[in-house]
C-alpha positions as CSV (number, residue, x, y, z in Angstrom):
1,M,-12.5,11.0,8.6
2,M,-10.4,11.2,5.4
3,D,-9.5,14.6,4.0
4,A,-9.9,15.3,0.2
5,L,-6.5,14.1,-0.7
6,E,-6.8,10.9,1.3
7,K,-10.2,10.3,-0.2
8,E,-8.7,10.7,-3.7
9,L,-6.1,8.0,-2.9
10,W,-8.8,5.8,-1.4
11,Q,-10.9,6.1,-4.6
12,A,-7.8,5.2,-6.7
13,A,-7.1,2.2,-4.5
14,V,-10.8,1.0,-4.7
15,K,-10.7,1.4,-8.5
16,V,-7.4,-0.5,-9.1
17,R,-8.5,-3.2,-6.8
18,Q,-10.9,-4.3,-9.5
19,N,-7.9,-5.4,-11.5
20,A,-6.5,-7.7,-8.8
21,Y,-5.6,-11.2,-10.0
22,T,-6.7,-13.4,-7.1
23,P,-7.9,-16.9,-8.4
24,Y,-6.7,-18.6,-5.2
25,S,-7.6,-16.4,-2.2
26,R,-10.3,-14.3,-3.9
27,F,-9.1,-11.5,-1.6
28,K,-8.7,-8.4,-3.8
29,V,-6.6,-5.5,-2.5
30,G,-5.9,-2.1,-4.0
31,A,-3.3,0.5,-3.1
32,A,-2.4,4.0,-4.1
33,V,0.7,5.9,-3.1
34,L,1.3,9.7,-3.4
35,A,4.7,10.8,-4.5
36,A,6.3,14.2,-3.6
37,S,5.8,15.1,-7.2
38,G,2.0,15.1,-6.6
39,K,1.5,12.0,-8.9
40,I,-0.5,9.0,-7.6
41,Y,0.6,5.5,-8.4
42,T,-1.6,2.5,-8.0
43,G,-1.2,-1.3,-7.6
44,C,-3.3,-4.3,-6.9
45,N,-2.4,-7.8,-5.6
46,I,-1.3,-10.4,-8.1
47,E,-1.3,-14.0,-7.0
48,N,0.6,-16.9,-8.3
49,A,0.1,-20.7,-7.9
50,S,3.5,-20.6,-6.2
51,Y,2.3,-18.5,-3.3
52,G,5.7,-17.0,-2.5
53,L,5.7,-15.3,-5.9
54,T,2.5,-13.4,-5.1
55,C,3.0,-9.6,-4.9
56,C,0.8,-7.4,-2.8
57,A,-1.0,-4.2,-3.9
58,E,1.1,-2.0,-1.6
59,R,4.4,-3.2,-3.1
60,N,3.1,-3.0,-6.6
61,A,2.0,0.6,-6.1
62,I,5.4,1.6,-4.4
63,F,7.4,-0.3,-7.1
64,A,5.4,1.5,-9.9
65,A,6.3,4.8,-8.4
66,V,10.0,3.8,-8.1
67,C,10.0,2.6,-11.7
68,A,8.7,6.0,-12.7
69,G,11.7,7.6,-11.0
70,E,10.0,8.6,-7.7
71,R,12.0,8.3,-4.5
72,E,10.1,10.4,-2.0
73,L,6.7,8.9,-1.2
74,K,4.3,10.8,1.1
75,L,1.2,8.8,1.7
76,L,0.0,5.3,1.1
77,C,-3.6,4.1,1.1
78,V,-4.6,0.4,1.0
79,T,-8.1,-1.0,0.8
80,A,-9.9,-4.4,0.7
81,E,-13.3,-5.8,1.5
82,G,-13.9,-6.5,5.1
83,E,-15.4,-5.3,8.3
84,L,-12.2,-3.6,9.5
85,P,-9.6,-1.6,7.6
86,V,-7.0,-3.9,6.0
87,A,-3.4,-3.7,7.2
88,P,-0.2,-4.3,5.1
89,C,1.6,-7.6,5.5
90,G,5.1,-7.8,7.0
91,A,6.9,-7.7,3.6
92,C,4.9,-4.6,2.6
93,R,5.7,-3.0,6.0
94,Q,9.4,-3.5,5.3
95,V,9.1,-1.9,1.8
96,I,7.1,1.0,3.4
97,A,9.9,1.4,5.9
98,E,12.6,1.3,3.2
99,F,11.0,4.3,1.5
100,A,10.1,6.0,4.8
101,I,6.5,6.6,3.8
102,P,5.4,8.8,6.7
103,K,1.6,8.1,6.6
104,I,-0.3,4.9,5.9
105,I,-4.1,4.8,5.6
106,M,-5.6,1.4,6.0
107,T,-9.2,1.3,4.8
108,N,-12.1,-1.0,3.8
109,L,-14.5,-0.6,0.9
110,Q,-17.0,1.3,3.1
111,G,-14.4,4.0,3.8
112,S,-13.6,3.1,7.4
113,A,-10.0,4.2,7.9
114,K,-7.2,3.8,10.4
115,T,-4.0,5.9,10.0
116,M,-0.5,4.9,11.2
117,T,3.1,5.8,10.7
118,A,5.7,3.4,9.2
119,E,7.3,3.3,12.7
120,E,4.0,2.3,14.3
121,L,3.5,-0.4,11.6
122,L,7.0,-1.8,11.9
123,P,8.9,-0.6,15.0
124,Y,12.7,-1.3,14.9
125,S,12.6,-2.0,11.1
126,F,15.7,-3.2,9.3
127,G,17.2,-0.5,7.0
128,A,20.3,1.1,5.5
129,A,21.6,2.0,9.0
130,S,21.4,-1.7,10.0
131,M,23.9,-2.5,7.2
132,E,26.7,-0.2,8.4
């Protein structure tokens, strides 16, 4: 069961999902991230005929927050159509780990949710400490 703040993020993710550009997969994803400032940033997936240039909803939401000057991100919600809550891909998990987002809520359009930490999503992630 989502609390009021989590539901607000889920609703923002559902709304932005409508803007997804998915002519190849037809799999629309929306994401919303809450910054420490209290502001919510959203993103949707944007595909490209050169599949490697596609960018996921989660990264677009996180990057929008970072472009606005945010560095501390508190909560990420991702949603897509499906029977089960949608999970971030590996590249998104690495970006989630980079910004140490403590709580990730994976959902579907019906509001089913599964919550995990960044560590649970990507144990032993590569980070700044790995570069020392």
